C-alpha positions as CSV (number, residue, x, y, z in Angstrom):
1,M,14.1,-46.4,5.1
2,I,15.4,-47.3,2.2
3,T,14.3,-50.4,0.1
4,L,16.8,-52.9,-2.1
5,E,15.1,-52.3,-5.5
6,Q,16.3,-48.3,-4.7
7,L,19.2,-49.0,-3.3
8,A,20.6,-51.3,-6.1
9,A,19.8,-49.1,-8.4
10,A,21.1,-46.1,-7.0
11,L,24.6,-48.0,-6.8
12,Y,24.3,-49.3,-10.4
13,G,23.4,-45.3,-11.3
14,V,26.2,-45.1,-9.5
15,W,28.3,-47.5,-11.2
16,L,27.2,-45.4,-15.2
17,L,28.3,-42.3,-13.4
18,L,31.7,-44.0,-13.5
19,K,31.5,-44.9,-16.9
20,L,30.5,-41.7,-18.0
21,D,26.9,-42.9,-18.7
22,V,24.6,-40.6,-18.7
23,R,21.6,-43.0,-18.4
24,A,22.9,-42.8,-15.0
25,L,20.3,-40.3,-14.2
26,D,17.7,-42.6,-14.9
27,Y,19.0,-45.1,-12.0
28,F,18.4,-42.4,-9.5
29,E,15.8,-40.8,-7.5
30,K,14.9,-37.4,-8.5
31,T,12.3,-36.6,-5.3
32,P,12.4,-35.1,-1.8
33,G,12.4,-39.0,-0.4
34,G,15.3,-40.0,-2.6
35,F,17.3,-36.9,-1.6
36,A,17.2,-37.9,2.0
37,R,17.8,-41.4,1.4
38,S,21.3,-40.2,-0.4
39,F,22.6,-39.8,2.4
40,L,23.4,-43.0,3.0
41,P,26.5,-43.0,1.4
42,A,27.5,-40.9,4.2
43,A,25.9,-42.7,6.9
44,V,27.4,-45.6,6.2
45,L,31.7,-44.2,5.6
46,L,30.7,-42.2,9.1
47,P,32.4,-45.7,11.3
48,L,35.5,-44.6,8.8
49,D,35.8,-41.5,9.4
50,V,35.5,-42.0,13.2
51,V,37.9,-44.5,13.2
52,H,40.1,-41.9,11.3
53,S,39.3,-39.4,13.8
54,I,40.4,-42.0,16.9
55,L,43.4,-42.9,14.9
56,V,44.9,-39.0,14.6
57,Y,43.7,-37.8,17.9
58,D,46.7,-36.5,19.8
59,P,45.7,-34.7,23.1
60,T,48.9,-32.3,22.8
61,Q,47.4,-31.0,19.3
62,T,43.5,-30.2,20.4
63,K,42.3,-28.8,23.9
64,L,40.2,-31.7,24.0
65,A,39.2,-35.1,25.6
66,L,38.7,-37.2,22.9
67,G,35.4,-37.7,23.7
68,P,34.7,-34.2,23.1
69,Y,37.1,-34.6,20.0
70,L,35.0,-37.3,18.7
71,V,31.5,-35.4,18.9
72,V,33.1,-32.2,16.9
73,Q,34.7,-34.6,14.8
74,V,31.0,-36.2,14.2
75,L,29.4,-32.7,13.9
76,A,32.3,-31.5,11.4
77,Y,31.3,-33.9,9.5
78,V,27.5,-34.0,9.1
79,I,28.0,-30.2,8.1
80,S,30.2,-30.9,5.7
81,C,27.7,-33.4,4.2
82,V,25.1,-31.1,3.7
83,A,27.5,-27.7,3.5
84,F,27.8,-28.0,-0.3
85,P,23.9,-29.1,-0.7
86,F,22.9,-26.0,1.2
87,V,25.2,-23.9,-0.9
88,M,23.6,-26.1,-4.4
89,L,20.0,-24.3,-3.2
90,Y,21.5,-20.9,-4.2
91,V,23.2,-22.2,-6.8
92,T,20.7,-23.6,-8.9
93,Q,18.6,-20.6,-8.3
94,L,21.0,-18.7,-9.8
95,L,22.0,-20.8,-12.8
96,N,18.1,-20.6,-12.8
97,R,18.7,-24.3,-12.8
98,A,16.6,-25.2,-9.3
99,P,14.0,-27.7,-10.6
100,R,17.1,-29.7,-11.7
101,F,18.2,-29.4,-7.6
102,L,17.4,-32.8,-6.9
103,T,18.6,-34.5,-10.7
104,Y,22.0,-33.2,-9.9
105,M,22.0,-33.3,-5.6
106,V,21.0,-37.3,-5.8
107,P,23.6,-38.4,-7.9
108,Y,26.0,-36.2,-6.0
109,N,25.4,-37.5,-3.6
110,W,25.7,-40.9,-4.1
111,F,29.0,-40.1,-6.4
112,Q,30.3,-39.6,-2.6
113,L,30.4,-43.1,-2.1
114,P,33.5,-44.6,-4.0
115,V,35.1,-41.9,-3.8
116,N,35.4,-41.5,0.0
117,I,36.0,-44.8,-0.3
118,V,39.3,-45.0,-1.5
119,L,39.9,-41.2,0.6
120,L,39.0,-42.4,3.8
121,S,40.9,-46.0,3.1
122,M,43.4,-44.0,2.4
123,D,43.6,-42.8,5.3
124,L,43.3,-45.3,7.4
125,L,46.5,-47.2,6.0
126,V,48.1,-43.8,6.7
127,D,47.4,-44.2,9.8
128,V,48.1,-46.8,10.8
129,G,51.4,-46.6,8.8
130,W,51.0,-49.2,5.8
131,I,52.0,-46.5,2.8
132,S,53.5,-43.8,3.4
133,S,52.4,-40.2,3.6
134,Q,54.1,-39.4,0.5
135,L,51.8,-42.8,-1.6
136,F,49.1,-41.0,0.5
137,G,49.7,-37.2,-0.7
138,F,49.9,-39.4,-4.6
139,I,47.1,-41.3,-4.5
140,Y,45.0,-37.7,-2.7
141,L,46.8,-36.1,-5.5
142,F,45.1,-38.6,-8.7
143,T,41.4,-39.1,-6.6
144,L,41.3,-35.4,-6.3
145,T,41.7,-34.8,-10.5
146,V,40.1,-37.7,-11.9
147,Y,37.0,-36.5,-8.6
148,F,37.4,-32.8,-10.6
149,A,36.8,-34.9,-14.0
150,F,33.9,-36.8,-12.8
151,G,32.2,-34.0,-11.3
152,T,32.1,-32.1,-13.6
153,F,30.3,-34.6,-15.9
154,V,27.8,-35.3,-12.6
155,A,26.9,-31.2,-12.6
156,R,27.3,-30.6,-16.3
157,I,24.2,-33.3,-17.0
158,G,22.7,-33.6,-14.1
159,L,22.2,-29.5,-13.8
160,V,22.3,-29.8,-18.3
161,I,25.4,-26.5,-17.9
162,G,28.4,-25.6,-19.7
163,I,31.7,-27.8,-19.2
164,M,32.6,-24.4,-17.4
165,S,30.0,-24.2,-15.1
166,A,30.6,-27.3,-14.1
167,M,33.7,-27.0,-13.4
168,G,33.0,-23.9,-11.3
169,I,31.3,-26.0,-9.4
170,V,33.1,-28.4,-9.1
171,I,36.5,-25.5,-7.4
172,L,33.1,-24.7,-5.2
173,D,32.7,-28.0,-3.9
174,F,36.9,-28.5,-3.0
175,L,36.9,-24.5,-1.7
176,L,33.7,-25.1,0.6
177,G,35.1,-28.6,1.8
178,L,38.2,-26.6,2.4
179,I,37.1,-23.9,4.5
180,T,35.0,-26.1,6.8
181,N,38.0,-28.6,7.8
182,Q,39.9,-25.7,8.4
183,L,37.7,-24.5,10.5
184,I,37.0,-27.4,12.0
185,T,40.7,-28.2,12.6
186,R,40.5,-24.8,14.6
187,I,38.6,-26.3,17.5
């Protein structure tokens, strides 16, 4: 469970990350419990992802009925949320930064909140026909560019690594997301 004080501190930390302020790290609880609580943004965003999955469900494009399809989509969502932190357990060891794992992963997980609010909102607006796929493509590209910049910042300050290594971690995150998505869409 998360207290109101912990939630407020984490959200303020996200605000500081958006301002590229290194003091942001001071507002995140970098403990195993804080790590577990840092998945709250994923839980909060899950209903939006489920609504998106329902809106894009096309029985002619999948072998599954809606119920099993939604189960697969929810499991895919969970896998996408835990795959990168799992991989980072090993990457931080390779970079000799294992003691800073929580210092990076807790802010990273909380930072997913603003990023995915934008992306899932855009998905839903496309799903209901309020914005075109072309406009979504532009917004997605812009959001991805911003994510790369901010993600590099979070990795750099969280792990205390150089900018190239930080960029490599963001690229790894992006590629892992693409691979996970491609594997799930084959079901």
